[in-house]
Chimera marker file (.cmm) of the C-alpha trace (Angstrom):
<marker_set name="trace">
<marker id="1" x="0.000" y="0.000" z="0.000" r="1" g="1" b="0" radius="0.5"/>
<marker id="2" x="1.335" y="3.439" z="-0.901" r="1" g="1" b="0" radius="0.5"/>
<marker id="3" x="1.186" y="6.531" z="1.248" r="1" g="1" b="0" radius="0.5"/>
<marker id="4" x="-0.929" y="9.349" z="-0.255" r="1" g="1" b="0" radius="0.5"/>
<marker id="5" x="1.050" y="12.323" z="-1.489" r="1" g="1" b="0" radius="0.5"/>
<marker id="6" x="-0.088" y="15.471" z="0.405" r="1" g="1" b="0" radius="0.5"/>
<marker id="7" x="0.771" y="17.565" z="-2.687" r="1" g="1" b="0" radius="0.5"/>
<marker id="8" x="-1.553" y="15.565" z="-4.948" r="1" g="1" b="0" radius="0.5"/>
<marker id="9" x="-4.825" y="17.270" z="-5.836" r="1" g="1" b="0" radius="0.5"/>
<marker id="10" x="-7.895" y="15.177" z="-4.942" r="1" g="1" b="0" radius="0.5"/>
<marker id="11" x="-9.246" y="13.116" z="-7.817" r="1" g="1" b="0" radius="0.5"/>
<marker id="12" x="-6.170" y="13.333" z="-10.016" r="1" g="1" b="0" radius="0.5"/>
<marker id="13" x="-3.641" y="10.634" z="-10.720" r="1" g="1" b="0" radius="0.5"/>
<marker id="14" x="-0.002" y="11.471" z="-9.918" r="1" g="1" b="0" radius="0.5"/>
<marker id="15" x="0.967" y="11.294" z="-13.586" r="1" g="1" b="0" radius="0.5"/>
<marker id="16" x="-1.614" y="14.025" z="-14.351" r="1" g="1" b="0" radius="0.5"/>
<marker id="17" x="-0.393" y="16.443" z="-11.667" r="1" g="1" b="0" radius="0.5"/>
<marker id="18" x="1.988" y="18.449" z="-13.835" r="1" g="1" b="0" radius="0.5"/>
<marker id="19" x="-0.321" y="18.460" z="-16.852" r="1" g="1" b="0" radius="0.5"/>
<marker id="20" x="-3.367" y="20.026" z="-15.169" r="1" g="1" b="0" radius="0.5"/>
<marker id="21" x="-3.411" y="23.814" z="-15.655" r="1" g="1" b="0" radius="0.5"/>
<marker id="22" x="-4.639" y="26.176" z="-12.972" r="1" g="1" b="0" radius="0.5"/>
<marker id="23" x="-8.407" y="26.102" z="-12.474" r="1" g="1" b="0" radius="0.5"/>
<marker id="24" x="-10.273" y="28.863" z="-14.276" r="1" g="1" b="0" radius="0.5"/>
<marker id="25" x="-12.495" y="31.293" z="-12.390" r="1" g="1" b="0" radius="0.5"/>
<marker id="26" x="-15.620" y="29.283" z="-13.144" r="1" g="1" b="0" radius="0.5"/>
<marker id="27" x="-18.740" y="27.890" z="-11.547" r="1" g="1" b="0" radius="0.5"/>
<marker id="28" x="-19.577" y="24.304" z="-12.444" r="1" g="1" b="0" radius="0.5"/>
<marker id="29" x="-23.045" y="22.783" z="-12.372" r="1" g="1" b="0" radius="0.5"/>
<marker id="30" x="-24.959" y="19.628" z="-13.139" r="1" g="1" b="0" radius="0.5"/>
<marker id="31" x="-27.872" y="20.709" z="-15.303" r="1" g="1" b="0" radius="0.5"/>
<marker id="32" x="-31.086" y="18.822" z="-15.975" r="1" g="1" b="0" radius="0.5"/>
<marker id="33" x="-33.015" y="19.756" z="-19.120" r="1" g="1" b="0" radius="0.5"/>
<marker id="34" x="-36.549" y="18.657" z="-19.958" r="1" g="1" b="0" radius="0.5"/>
<marker id="35" x="-36.558" y="15.950" z="-22.628" r="1" g="1" b="0" radius="0.5"/>
<marker id="36" x="-39.785" y="17.329" z="-24.081" r="1" g="1" b="0" radius="0.5"/>
<marker id="37" x="-38.831" y="21.006" z="-24.354" r="1" g="1" b="0" radius="0.5"/>
<marker id="38" x="-35.080" y="21.391" z="-23.519" r="1" g="1" b="0" radius="0.5"/>
<marker id="39" x="-35.930" y="23.814" z="-20.705" r="1" g="1" b="0" radius="0.5"/>
<marker id="40" x="-33.477" y="23.964" z="-17.810" r="1" g="1" b="0" radius="0.5"/>
<marker id="41" x="-35.296" y="22.336" z="-14.897" r="1" g="1" b="0" radius="0.5"/>
<marker id="42" x="-32.546" y="21.518" z="-12.365" r="1" g="1" b="0" radius="0.5"/>
<marker id="43" x="-29.160" y="23.018" z="-11.552" r="1" g="1" b="0" radius="0.5"/>
<marker id="44" x="-26.928" y="21.402" z="-8.933" r="1" g="1" b="0" radius="0.5"/>
<marker id="45" x="-23.625" y="23.102" z="-7.955" r="1" g="1" b="0" radius="0.5"/>
<marker id="46" x="-20.319" y="21.273" z="-8.425" r="1" g="1" b="0" radius="0.5"/>
<marker id="47" x="-17.346" y="22.310" z="-6.283" r="1" g="1" b="0" radius="0.5"/>
<marker id="48" x="-13.790" y="22.297" z="-7.605" r="1" g="1" b="0" radius="0.5"/>
<marker id="49" x="-13.008" y="19.232" z="-5.471" r="1" g="1" b="0" radius="0.5"/>
<marker id="50" x="-16.104" y="17.417" z="-6.749" r="1" g="1" b="0" radius="0.5"/>
<marker id="51" x="-15.159" y="18.307" z="-10.318" r="1" g="1" b="0" radius="0.5"/>
<marker id="52" x="-11.746" y="16.699" z="-9.886" r="1" g="1" b="0" radius="0.5"/>
<marker id="53" x="-13.490" y="13.481" z="-8.823" r="1" g="1" b="0" radius="0.5"/>
<marker id="54" x="-16.156" y="13.779" z="-11.522" r="1" g="1" b="0" radius="0.5"/>
<marker id="55" x="-13.436" y="13.908" z="-14.195" r="1" g="1" b="0" radius="0.5"/>
<marker id="56" x="-12.717" y="10.250" z="-13.365" r="1" g="1" b="0" radius="0.5"/>
<marker id="57" x="-16.331" y="9.311" z="-14.172" r="1" g="1" b="0" radius="0.5"/>
<marker id="58" x="-17.096" y="11.648" z="-17.082" r="1" g="1" b="0" radius="0.5"/>
<marker id="59" x="-13.938" y="11.925" z="-19.163" r="1" g="1" b="0" radius="0.5"/>
<marker id="60" x="-13.423" y="15.436" z="-20.546" r="1" g="1" b="0" radius="0.5"/>
<marker id="61" x="-11.756" y="16.090" z="-23.878" r="1" g="1" b="0" radius="0.5"/>
<marker id="62" x="-7.945" y="16.223" z="-23.534" r="1" g="1" b="0" radius="0.5"/>
<marker id="63" x="-7.924" y="19.962" z="-24.287" r="1" g="1" b="0" radius="0.5"/>
<marker id="64" x="-10.623" y="20.686" z="-21.684" r="1" g="1" b="0" radius="0.5"/>
<marker id="65" x="-9.291" y="19.374" z="-18.339" r="1" g="1" b="0" radius="0.5"/>
<marker id="66" x="-11.536" y="21.697" z="-16.307" r="1" g="1" b="0" radius="0.5"/>
<marker id="67" x="-14.708" y="20.610" z="-18.149" r="1" g="1" b="0" radius="0.5"/>
<marker id="68" x="-15.619" y="24.089" z="-19.368" r="1" g="1" b="0" radius="0.5"/>
<marker id="69" x="-17.586" y="22.539" z="-22.229" r="1" g="1" b="0" radius="0.5"/>
<marker id="70" x="-20.812" y="20.626" z="-21.591" r="1" g="1" b="0" radius="0.5"/>
<marker id="71" x="-20.623" y="16.848" z="-21.233" r="1" g="1" b="0" radius="0.5"/>
<marker id="72" x="-23.584" y="14.446" z="-21.152" r="1" g="1" b="0" radius="0.5"/>
<marker id="73" x="-24.118" y="12.514" z="-17.941" r="1" g="1" b="0" radius="0.5"/>
<marker id="74" x="-25.453" y="9.080" z="-18.910" r="1" g="1" b="0" radius="0.5"/>
<marker id="75" x="-27.692" y="7.248" z="-16.435" r="1" g="1" b="0" radius="0.5"/>
<marker id="76" x="-25.226" y="4.338" z="-16.477" r="1" g="1" b="0" radius="0.5"/>
<marker id="77" x="-22.724" y="6.414" z="-14.484" r="1" g="1" b="0" radius="0.5"/>
<marker id="78" x="-25.327" y="8.023" z="-12.210" r="1" g="1" b="0" radius="0.5"/>
<marker id="79" x="-24.456" y="5.975" z="-9.100" r="1" g="1" b="0" radius="0.5"/>
<marker id="80" x="-20.874" y="7.306" z="-9.268" r="1" g="1" b="0" radius="0.5"/>
<marker id="81" x="-22.112" y="10.848" z="-10.002" r="1" g="1" b="0" radius="0.5"/>
<marker id="82" x="-24.500" y="10.696" z="-7.035" r="1" g="1" b="0" radius="0.5"/>
<marker id="83" x="-21.719" y="9.387" z="-4.767" r="1" g="1" b="0" radius="0.5"/>
<marker id="84" x="-19.641" y="12.469" z="-5.671" r="1" g="1" b="0" radius="0.5"/>
<marker id="85" x="-22.342" y="15.158" z="-5.863" r="1" g="1" b="0" radius="0.5"/>
<marker id="86" x="-25.008" y="13.744" z="-3.531" r="1" g="1" b="0" radius="0.5"/>
<marker id="87" x="-27.608" y="14.947" z="-6.014" r="1" g="1" b="0" radius="0.5"/>
<marker id="88" x="-30.125" y="12.132" z="-5.589" r="1" g="1" b="0" radius="0.5"/>
<marker id="89" x="-31.663" y="9.942" z="-8.269" r="1" g="1" b="0" radius="0.5"/>
<marker id="90" x="-32.057" y="11.230" z="-11.827" r="1" g="1" b="0" radius="0.5"/>
<marker id="91" x="-35.480" y="12.153" z="-13.137" r="1" g="1" b="0" radius="0.5"/>
<marker id="92" x="-36.547" y="10.078" z="-16.152" r="1" g="1" b="0" radius="0.5"/>
<marker id="93" x="-37.999" y="13.267" z="-17.695" r="1" g="1" b="0" radius="0.5"/>
<marker id="94" x="-34.613" y="15.026" z="-17.794" r="1" g="1" b="0" radius="0.5"/>
<marker id="95" x="-31.375" y="14.848" z="-19.757" r="1" g="1" b="0" radius="0.5"/>
<marker id="96" x="-28.316" y="15.790" z="-17.696" r="1" g="1" b="0" radius="0.5"/>
<marker id="97" x="-25.169" y="17.669" z="-18.662" r="1" g="1" b="0" radius="0.5"/>
<marker id="98" x="-22.234" y="19.148" z="-16.848" r="1" g="1" b="0" radius="0.5"/>
<marker id="99" x="-21.924" y="22.862" z="-17.408" r="1" g="1" b="0" radius="0.5"/>
<marker id="100" x="-19.710" y="25.790" z="-16.502" r="1" g="1" b="0" radius="0.5"/>
<marker id="101" x="-19.950" y="29.532" z="-16.637" r="1" g="1" b="0" radius="0.5"/>
<marker id="102" x="-17.705" y="32.402" z="-15.637" r="1" g="1" b="0" radius="0.5"/>
<marker id="103" x="-17.729" y="33.343" z="-11.974" r="1" g="1" b="0" radius="0.5"/>
<marker id="104" x="-18.745" y="36.928" z="-11.355" r="1" g="1" b="0" radius="0.5"/>
<link id1="1" id2="2" r="1" g="1" b="0" radius="0.2"/>
<link id1="2" id2="3" r="1" g="1" b="0" radius="0.2"/>
<link id1="3" id2="4" r="1" g="1" b="0" radius="0.2"/>
<link id1="4" id2="5" r="1" g="1" b="0" radius="0.2"/>
<link id1="5" id2="6" r="1" g="1" b="0" radius="0.2"/>
<link id1="6" id2="7" r="1" g="1" b="0" radius="0.2"/>
<link id1="7" id2="8" r="1" g="1" b="0" radius="0.2"/>
<link id1="8" id2="9" r="1" g="1" b="0" radius="0.2"/>
<link id1="9" id2="10" r="1" g="1" b="0" radius="0.2"/>
<link id1="10" id2="11" r="1" g="1" b="0" radius="0.2"/>
<link id1="11" id2="12" r="1" g="1" b="0" radius="0.2"/>
<link id1="12" id2="13" r="1" g="1" b="0" radius="0.2"/>
<link id1="13" id2="14" r="1" g="1" b="0" radius="0.2"/>
<link id1="14" id2="15" r="1" g="1" b="0" radius="0.2"/>
<link id1="15" id2="16" r="1" g="1" b="0" radius="0.2"/>
<link id1="16" id2="17" r="1" g="1" b="0" radius="0.2"/>
<link id1="17" id2="18" r="1" g="1" b="0" radius="0.2"/>
<link id1="18" id2="19" r="1" g="1" b="0" radius="0.2"/>
<link id1="19" id2="20" r="1" g="1" b="0" radius="0.2"/>
<link id1="20" id2="21" r="1" g="1" b="0" radius="0.2"/>
<link id1="21" id2="22" r="1" g="1" b="0" radius="0.2"/>
<link id1="22" id2="23" r="1" g="1" b="0" radius="0.2"/>
<link id1="23" id2="24" r="1" g="1" b="0" radius="0.2"/>
<link id1="24" id2="25" r="1" g="1" b="0" radius="0.2"/>
<link id1="25" id2="26" r="1" g="1" b="0" radius="0.2"/>
<link id1="26" id2="27" r="1" g="1" b="0" radius="0.2"/>
<link id1="27" id2="28" r="1" g="1" b="0" radius="0.2"/>
<link id1="28" id2="29" r="1" g="1" b="0" radius="0.2"/>
<link id1="29" id2="30" r="1" g="1" b="0" radius="0.2"/>
<link id1="30" id2="31" r="1" g="1" b="0" radius="0.2"/>
<link id1="31" id2="32" r="1" g="1" b="0" radius="0.2"/>
<link id1="32" id2="33" r="1" g="1" b="0" radius="0.2"/>
<link id1="33" id2="34" r="1" g="1" b="0" radius="0.2"/>
<link id1="34" id2="35" r="1" g="1" b="0" radius="0.2"/>
<link id1="35" id2="36" r="1" g="1" b="0" radius="0.2"/>
<link id1="36" id2="37" r="1" g="1" b="0" radius="0.2"/>
<link id1="37" id2="38" r="1" g="1" b="0" radius="0.2"/>
<link id1="38" id2="39" r="1" g="1" b="0" radius="0.2"/>
<link id1="39" id2="40" r="1" g="1" b="0" radius="0.2"/>
<link id1="40" id2="41" r="1" g="1" b="0" radius="0.2"/>
<link id1="41" id2="42" r="1" g="1" b="0" radius="0.2"/>
<link id1="42" id2="43" r="1" g="1" b="0" radius="0.2"/>
<link id1="43" id2="44" r="1" g="1" b="0" radius="0.2"/>
<link id1="44" id2="45" r="1" g="1" b="0" radius="0.2"/>
<link id1="45" id2="46" r="1" g="1" b="0" radius="0.2"/>
<link id1="46" id2="47" r="1" g="1" b="0" radius="0.2"/>
<link id1="47" id2="48" r="1" g="1" b="0" radius="0.2"/>
<link id1="48" id2="49" r="1" g="1" b="0" radius="0.2"/>
<link id1="49" id2="50" r="1" g="1" b="0" radius="0.2"/>
<link id1="50" id2="51" r="1" g="1" b="0" radius="0.2"/>
<link id1="51" id2="52" r="1" g="1" b="0" radius="0.2"/>
<link id1="52" id2="53" r="1" g="1" b="0" radius="0.2"/>
<link id1="53" id2="54" r="1" g="1" b="0" radius="0.2"/>
<link id1="54" id2="55" r="1" g="1" b="0" radius="0.2"/>
<link id1="55" id2="56" r="1" g="1" b="0" radius="0.2"/>
<link id1="56" id2="57" r="1" g="1" b="0" radius="0.2"/>
<link id1="57" id2="58" r="1" g="1" b="0" radius="0.2"/>
<link id1="58" id2="59" r="1" g="1" b="0" radius="0.2"/>
<link id1="59" id2="60" r="1" g="1" b="0" radius="0.2"/>
<link id1="60" id2="61" r="1" g="1" b="0" radius="0.2"/>
<link id1="61" id2="62" r="1" g="1" b="0" radius="0.2"/>
<link id1="62" id2="63" r="1" g="1" b="0" radius="0.2"/>
<link id1="63" id2="64" r="1" g="1" b="0" radius="0.2"/>
<link id1="64" id2="65" r="1" g="1" b="0" radius="0.2"/>
<link id1="65" id2="66" r="1" g="1" b="0" radius="0.2"/>
<link id1="66" id2="67" r="1" g="1" b="0" radius="0.2"/>
<link id1="67" id2="68" r="1" g="1" b="0" radius="0.2"/>
<link id1="68" id2="69" r="1" g="1" b="0" radius="0.2"/>
<link id1="69" id2="70" r="1" g="1" b="0" radius="0.2"/>
<link id1="70" id2="71" r="1" g="1" b="0" radius="0.2"/>
<link id1="71" id2="72" r="1" g="1" b="0" radius="0.2"/>
<link id1="72" id2="73" r="1" g="1" b="0" radius="0.2"/>
<link id1="73" id2="74" r="1" g="1" b="0" radius="0.2"/>
<link id1="74" id2="75" r="1" g="1" b="0" radius="0.2"/>
<link id1="75" id2="76" r="1" g="1" b="0" radius="0.2"/>
<link id1="76" id2="77" r="1" g="1" b="0" radius="0.2"/>
<link id1="77" id2="78" r="1" g="1" b="0" radius="0.2"/>
<link id1="78" id2="79" r="1" g="1" b="0" radius="0.2"/>
<link id1="79" id2="80" r="1" g="1" b="0" radius="0.2"/>
<link id1="80" id2="81" r="1" g="1" b="0" radius="0.2"/>
<link id1="81" id2="82" r="1" g="1" b="0" radius="0.2"/>
<link id1="82" id2="83" r="1" g="1" b="0" radius="0.2"/>
<link id1="83" id2="84" r="1" g="1" b="0" radius="0.2"/>
<link id1="84" id2="85" r="1" g="1" b="0" radius="0.2"/>
<link id1="85" id2="86" r="1" g="1" b="0" radius="0.2"/>
<link id1="86" id2="87" r="1" g="1" b="0" radius="0.2"/>
<link id1="87" id2="88" r="1" g="1" b="0" radius="0.2"/>
<link id1="88" id2="89" r="1" g="1" b="0" radius="0.2"/>
<link id1="89" id2="90" r="1" g="1" b="0" radius="0.2"/>
<link id1="90" id2="91" r="1" g="1" b="0" radius="0.2"/>
<link id1="91" id2="92" r="1" g="1" b="0" radius="0.2"/>
<link id1="92" id2="93" r="1" g="1" b="0" radius="0.2"/>
<link id1="93" id2="94" r="1" g="1" b="0" radius="0.2"/>
<link id1="94" id2="95" r="1" g="1" b="0" radius="0.2"/>
<link id1="95" id2="96" r="1" g="1" b="0" radius="0.2"/>
<link id1="96" id2="97" r="1" g="1" b="0" radius="0.2"/>
<link id1="97" id2="98" r="1" g="1" b="0" radius="0.2"/>
<link id1="98" id2="99" r="1" g="1" b="0" radius="0.2"/>
<link id1="99" id2="100" r="1" g="1" b="0" radius="0.2"/>
<link id1="100" id2="101" r="1" g="1" b="0" radius="0.2"/>
<link id1="101" id2="102" r="1" g="1" b="0" radius="0.2"/>
<link id1="102" id2="103" r="1" g="1" b="0" radius="0.2"/>
<link id1="103" id2="104" r="1" g="1" b="0" radius="0.2"/>
</marker_set>
């Protein structure tokens, strides 16, 4: 068993430590949109620490390590997403995406 490195950021593998740029000044959210009308129905906040863990479940594009772009959240990974975000069960009437916008 290895001893955790106190310098390692939560949710990132040691080999990724040097490659991850500084976090942008952003606010991340889990968004739920109505399947029938694409209206935003639910928005759940995602902290920086939760985002680092979420990156292990929902793989961002290599050029987007901080998940600034939207990524679908399939129901197959929902148990892992709920374990990280504590957002409860998904609604069958909604499609879920990660999202980000500039902090004010």
